[in-house]
Z-matrix of the N, CA and C atoms (Angstrom, degrees):
N
C 1 1.483
C 2 1.511 1 108.83
N 3 1.261 2 120.74 1 130.73
C 4 1.418 3 124.74 2 -179.91
C 5 1.529 4 110.35 3 -88.77
N 6 1.301 5 115.06 4 157.15
C 7 1.469 6 120.17 5 175.63
C 8 1.556 7 108.60 6 -84.85
N 9 1.351 8 116.37 7 -176.42
C 10 1.417 9 120.64 8 -179.34
C 11 1.578 10 108.80 9 -70.72
N 12 1.363 11 110.48 10 161.23
C 13 1.473 12 113.73 11 177.02
C 14 1.538 13 107.27 12 -94.83
N 15 1.344 14 115.17 13 117.19
C 16 1.419 15 116.41 14 -179.29
C 17 1.513 16 107.57 15 -113.54
N 18 1.330 17 115.26 16 150.75
C 19 1.483 18 118.24 17 176.03
C 20 1.518 19 108.07 18 -73.87
N 21 1.333 20 115.42 19 171.92
C 22 1.449 21 122.78 20 178.48
C 23 1.554 22 108.34 21 -59.70
N 24 1.281 23 117.89 22 -43.97
C 25 1.466 24 123.92 23 -178.62
C 26 1.592 25 109.28 24 -61.90
N 27 1.356 26 112.85 25 -47.78
C 28 1.463 27 114.32 26 179.18
C 29 1.542 28 113.69 27 -62.66
N 30 1.318 29 114.07 28 -39.12
C 31 1.446 30 121.16 29 178.53
C 32 1.541 31 108.37 30 -60.92
N 33 1.295 32 116.56 31 -47.61
C 34 1.465 33 120.76 32 -178.70
C 35 1.556 34 107.77 33 -64.07
N 36 1.296 35 122.19 34 -40.93
C 37 1.510 36 121.99 35 -179.95
C 38 1.544 37 107.54 36 -64.87
N 39 1.318 38 117.16 37 -45.64
C 40 1.474 39 119.01 38 -177.66
C 41 1.533 40 109.05 39 -62.19
N 42 1.285 41 116.70 40 -42.37
C 43 1.477 42 120.74 41 -179.49
C 44 1.518 43 111.39 42 -66.36
N 45 1.307 44 117.05 43 -34.78
C 46 1.488 45 118.19 44 176.63
C 47 1.505 46 108.90 45 -60.92
N 48 1.406 47 115.17 46 -45.11
C 49 1.439 48 119.74 47 -176.97
C 50 1.577 49 111.32 48 -65.04
N 51 1.326 50 115.81 49 -36.94
C 52 1.404 51 121.64 50 -179.83
C 53 1.556 52 110.31 51 -65.00
N 54 1.345 53 115.13 52 -44.72
C 55 1.486 54 121.41 53 -176.64
C 56 1.512 55 108.78 54 -70.26
N 57 1.358 56 116.81 55 -41.57
C 58 1.486 57 117.64 56 172.24
C 59 1.463 58 116.25 57 -54.70
N 60 1.398 59 113.28 58 -43.34
C 61 1.435 60 120.17 59 -177.34
C 62 1.538 61 110.54 60 -67.47
N 63 1.328 62 118.60 61 -38.65
C 64 1.441 63 118.00 62 179.49
C 65 1.483 64 111.39 63 -69.38
N 66 1.376 65 120.07 64 -35.02
C 67 1.372 66 125.48 65 179.05
C 68 1.506 67 120.05 66 -72.21
N 69 1.370 68 113.86 67 -5.34
C 70 1.459 69 120.34 68 176.01
C 71 1.549 70 107.77 69 -57.33
N 72 1.267 71 119.75 70 142.95
C 73 1.513 72 120.97 71 -176.22
C 74 1.507 73 112.27 72 -57.46
N 75 1.350 74 117.15 73 -42.01
C 76 1.416 75 121.05 74 -179.29
C 77 1.563 76 112.79 75 -63.51
N 78 1.334 77 115.94 76 -36.99
C 79 1.457 78 120.36 77 178.53
C 80 1.476 79 110.59 78 -74.68
N 81 1.380 80 119.41 79 -42.81
C 82 1.387 81 119.94 80 175.38
C 83 1.503 82 113.51 81 -56.93
N 84 1.322 83 118.16 82 -41.39
C 85 1.451 84 124.34 83 175.78
C 86 1.480 85 112.57 84 -55.71
N 87 1.349 86 114.45 85 -44.27
C 88 1.498 87 121.74 86 -178.74
C 89 1.549 88 107.57 87 -64.53
N 90 1.322 89 115.03 88 -45.95
C 91 1.427 90 119.21 89 -177.62
C 92 1.570 91 111.02 90 -65.57
N 93 1.293 92 117.04 91 -44.46
C 94 1.470 93 119.70 92 177.77
C 95 1.550 94 112.85 93 -60.79
N 96 1.276 95 116.78 94 -40.98
C 97 1.478 96 123.90 95 179.12
C 98 1.547 97 108.14 96 -63.39
N 99 1.317 98 115.45 97 -47.47
C 100 1.475 99 120.71 98 -177.00
C 101 1.478 100 108.60 99 -68.86
N 102 1.333 101 123.16 100 -38.10
C 103 1.501 102 123.41 101 178.96
C 104 1.583 103 107.28 102 -64.69
N 105 1.328 104 116.76 103 -39.96
C 106 1.408 105 119.84 104 -179.90
C 107 1.560 106 110.46 105 -63.13
N 108 1.300 107 116.20 106 -38.45
C 109 1.495 108 119.60 107 173.85
C 110 1.472 109 116.31 108 -61.85
N 111 1.332 110 114.18 109 -38.10
C 112 1.452 111 122.05 110 -176.17
C 113 1.497 112 109.03 111 -80.24
N 114 1.305 113 122.46 112 -20.44
C 115 1.419 114 122.66 113 179.90
C 116 1.498 115 114.72 114 58.41
N 117 1.279 116 117.10 115 -140.31
C 118 1.468 117 120.89 116 177.73
C 119 1.497 118 116.24 117 -92.59
N 120 1.312 119 118.44 118 7.45
C 121 1.463 120 123.98 119 179.96
C 122 1.580 121 109.83 120 -79.94
N 123 1.290 122 118.33 121 104.94
C 124 1.457 123 119.58 122 -174.73
C 125 1.522 124 112.30 123 -63.01
N 126 1.321 125 118.02 124 -36.89
C 127 1.483 126 117.89 125 179.44
C 128 1.543 127 110.72 126 -65.77
N 129 1.363 128 114.42 127 -43.49
C 130 1.469 129 115.28 128 179.71
C 131 1.544 130 111.21 129 -65.86
N 132 1.302 131 116.59 130 -35.03
C 133 1.441 132 120.03 131 177.23
C 134 1.569 133 110.38 132 -60.31
N 135 1.282 134 115.57 133 -49.42
C 136 1.487 135 120.63 134 178.11
C 137 1.517 136 109.79 135 -60.30
N 138 1.325 137 115.77 136 -48.65
C 139 1.481 138 121.11 137 -178.08
C 140 1.492 139 110.86 138 -58.20
N 141 1.319 140 118.53 139 -40.00
C 142 1.501 141 120.66 140 -175.04
C 143 1.523 142 110.80 141 -88.08
N 144 1.344 143 119.32 142 -39.23
C 145 1.446 144 120.42 143 -174.89
C 146 1.569 145 113.31 144 -80.53
N 147 1.260 146 119.25 145 -40.87
C 148 1.450 147 117.58 146 -179.02
C 149 1.519 148 114.66 147 -50.06
N 150 1.359 149 118.90 148 -50.97
C 151 1.474 150 117.21 149 -179.39
C 152 1.551 151 112.74 150 -69.19
N 153 1.313 152 114.38 151 -26.21
C 154 1.473 153 116.28 152 176.63
C 155 1.517 154 113.56 153 -67.59
N 156 1.380 155 113.94 154 -48.04
C 157 1.446 156 120.15 155 177.83
C 158 1.482 157 111.32 156 -65.33
N 159 1.404 158 118.99 157 -39.37
C 160 1.402 159 120.35 158 175.01
C 161 1.513 160 112.90 159 -57.98
N 162 1.342 161 116.84 160 -45.26
C 163 1.446 162 120.82 161 178.36
C 164 1.537 163 113.07 162 -61.21
N 165 1.315 164 113.92 163 -40.21
C 166 1.480 165 117.14 164 177.05
C 167 1.544 166 116.09 165 -61.77
N 168 1.311 167 114.74 166 -27.97
C 169 1.438 168 124.52 167 -174.24
C 170 1.509 169 114.57 168 -102.69
N 171 1.305 170 118.80 169 -0.59
C 172 1.474 171 120.10 170 -171.15
C 173 1.531 172 111.57 171 -60.68
N 174 1.276 173 119.31 172 -40.46
C 175 1.477 174 122.17 173 -179.43
C 176 1.511 175 111.91 174 -67.58
N 177 1.372 176 114.06 175 -43.34
C 178 1.428 177 116.47 176 -178.25
C 179 1.564 178 113.67 177 -66.10
N 180 1.325 179 113.34 178 -47.38
C 181 1.479 180 115.60 179 -175.59
C 182 1.553 181 109.57 180 -72.06
N 183 1.300 182 117.03 181 -30.80
C 184 1.470 183 120.86 182 177.07
C 185 1.613 184 110.22 183 -65.42
N 186 1.334 185 115.07 184 -36.53
C 187 1.441 186 121.70 185 175.58
C 188 1.546 187 112.75 186 -56.69
N 189 1.377 188 111.71 187 -31.52
C 190 1.475 189 117.49 188 -178.63
C 191 1.490 190 112.88 189 -98.99
N 192 1.367 191 118.01 190 11.59
C 193 1.481 192 122.35 191 172.23
C 194 1.478 193 116.24 192 97.05
N 195 1.330 194 117.26 193 7.51
C 196 1.484 195 118.88 194 176.89
C 197 1.520 196 108.96 195 -97.88
N 198 1.324 197 116.01 196 153.70
C 199 1.421 198 120.07 197 178.48
C 200 1.572 199 110.46 198 -63.86
N 201 1.366 200 116.86 199 139.71
C 202 1.464 201 115.89 200 -179.43
C 203 1.533 202 118.38 201 -81.85
N 204 1.341 203 110.90 202 63.50
C 205 1.472 204 118.11 203 -176.23
C 206 1.493 205 109.59 204 -155.04
N 207 1.317 206 119.98 205 -179.80
C 208 1.471 207 124.09 206 -176.40
C 209 1.540 208 111.52 207 -57.76
N 210 1.338 209 116.52 208 -37.95
C 211 1.470 210 118.30 209 178.63
C 212 1.485 211 110.16 210 -69.04
N 213 1.262 212 120.23 211 -32.52
C 214 1.499 213 118.68 212 175.96
C 215 1.465 214 112.39 213 -70.60
N 216 1.372 215 115.83 214 -38.35
C 217 1.442 216 116.07 215 176.92
C 218 1.593 217 111.76 216 -65.24
N 219 1.289 218 116.35 217 -41.09
C 220 1.445 219 117.39 218 174.78
C 221 1.463 220 114.79 219 -58.53
N 222 1.358 221 116.30 220 -41.08
C 223 1.512 222 119.75 221 174.11
C 224 1.468 223 112.06 222 -60.47
N 225 1.321 224 115.61 223 -43.45
C 226 1.467 225 120.83 224 179.21
C 227 1.575 226 108.93 225 -60.20
N 228 1.278 227 116.14 226 -45.31
C 229 1.547 228 119.94 227 178.90
C 230 1.471 229 109.05 228 -62.12
N 231 1.329 230 119.27 229 -42.72
C 232 1.489 231 122.04 230 175.96
C 233 1.491 232 113.08 231 -55.87
N 234 1.338 233 117.46 232 -45.68
C 235 1.475 234 123.32 233 179.54
C 236 1.558 235 106.26 234 -66.15
N 237 1.311 236 119.67 235 -49.08
C 238 1.451 237 123.55 236 177.35
C 239 1.460 238 112.20 237 -52.49
N 240 1.301 239 120.57 238 -41.24
C 241 1.529 240 119.05 239 177.63
C 242 1.490 241 113.11 240 -62.09
N 243 1.289 242 116.65 241 -30.62
C 244 1.554 243 121.79 242 179.60
C 245 1.560 244 108.11 243 -57.38
N 246 1.323 245 116.37 244 -32.73
C 247 1.434 246 118.23 245 -172.42
C 248 1.524 247 114.33 246 -105.21
N 249 1.312 248 116.36 247 -0.95
C 250 1.450 249 121.48 248 -176.03
C 251 1.578 250 112.96 249 -62.10
N 252 1.295 251 118.01 250 -38.24
C 253 1.450 252 120.78 251 178.86
C 254 1.461 253 113.93 252 -73.88
N 255 1.352 254 115.89 253 -19.82
C 256 1.502 255 120.97 254 -176.82
C 257 1.562 256 111.27 255 -95.05
N 258 1.295 257 116.64 256 -10.20
C 259 1.544 258 117.76 257 -170.08
C 260 1.499 259 105.56 258 -149.43
N 261 1.354 260 116.21 259 113.47
C 262 1.447 261 121.23 260 178.82
C 263 1.537 262 113.92 261 -63.13
N 264 1.320 263 114.36 262 -34.51
C 265 1.474 264 117.42 263 179.55
C 266 1.525 265 111.87 264 -67.13
N 267 1.323 266 117.78 265 -44.08
C 268 1.436 267 120.86 266 174.27
C 269 1.531 268 112.04 267 -60.64
N 270 1.335 269 116.21 268 -38.63
C 271 1.452 270 117.24 269 179.66
C 272 1.540 271 111.98 270 -66.64
N 273 1.307 272 115.32 271 -41.04
C 274 1.483 273 120.90 272 177.11
C 275 1.483 274 112.85 273 -62.45
N 276 1.360 275 116.33 274 -51.03
C 277 1.478 276 118.03 275 -179.68
C 278 1.555 277 110.32 276 -70.47
N 279 1.275 278 119.32 277 -32.59
C 280 1.488 279 120.29 278 176.36
C 281 1.623 280 109.09 279 -65.03
N 282 1.214 281 117.06 280 -41.27
C 283 1.455 282 119.29 281 177.23
C 284 1.454 283 111.49 282 -59.20
N 285 1.363 284 115.32 283 -44.50
C 286 1.491 285 120.93 284 176.56
C 287 1.542 286 110.38 285 -59.80
N 288 1.283 287 116.29 286 -49.21
C 289 1.472 288 120.56 287 -179.94
C 290 1.558 289 108.58 288 -54.91
N 291 1.323 290 116.18 289 -57.58
C 292 1.442 291 120.38 290 -177.81
C 293 1.528 292 115.27 291 -55.78
N 294 1.358 293 113.81 292 -36.58
C 295 1.460 294 116.59 293 179.70
C 296 1.510 295 113.62 294 -70.51
N 297 1.328 296 119.14 295 -12.36
C 298 1.468 297 121.62 296 178.80
C 299 1.514 298 114.37 297 -73.15
N 300 1.331 299 115.50 298 -22.30
C 301 1.461 300 118.08 299 -174.89
C 302 1.498 301 114.25 300 -145.03
N 303 1.300 302 123.10 301 -4.15
C 304 1.420 303 122.89 302 179.25
C 305 1.521 304 110.92 303 -99.61
N 306 1.341 305 117.24 304 117.59
C 307 1.443 306 121.76 305 179.56
C 308 1.508 307 111.43 306 -53.69
N 309 1.386 308 114.48 307 135.12
C 310 1.392 309 119.69 308 174.83
C 311 1.526 310 116.89 309 75.06
N 312 1.334 311 117.39 310 -0.54
C 313 1.437 312 122.52 311 178.78
C 314 1.540 313 109.92 312 -93.32
N 315 1.267 314 118.96 313 125.07
C 316 1.444 315 120.18 314 -178.96
C 317 1.480 316 104.93 315 -116.99
N 318 1.297 317 115.90 316 159.41
C 319 1.475 318 122.96 317 179.51
C 320 1.579 319 113.12 318 -64.33
N 321 1.322 320 115.85 319 -13.84
C 322 1.456 321 119.93 320 179.90
C 323 1.526 322 112.74 321 -89.76
N 324 1.387 323 118.98 322 -4.83
C 325 1.409 324 120.79 323 179.43
C 326 1.486 325 113.44 324 -68.65
């Protein structure tokens, strides 16, 4: 099942909200605690962080027509990737989002 069709501008706006939400002090604290629990194990990191990030973003992505779960977040990321080469801001924010829960992905990729 595909997600909604968003314009580049809508995708940028949604991504701004997602990044702002992740960067809230309480969410960063949760992420840092969970990363510490996962240690250097990339599978454990993905297993623990993906649901956490998904939960943090459920209201934002749902507002833009995606299901408020991990599948919705993955559909949003897929859409976001379509615009990364067209828009530097989307690419930068997308890299930040992916680095929060994808093992081995850094914001410099």
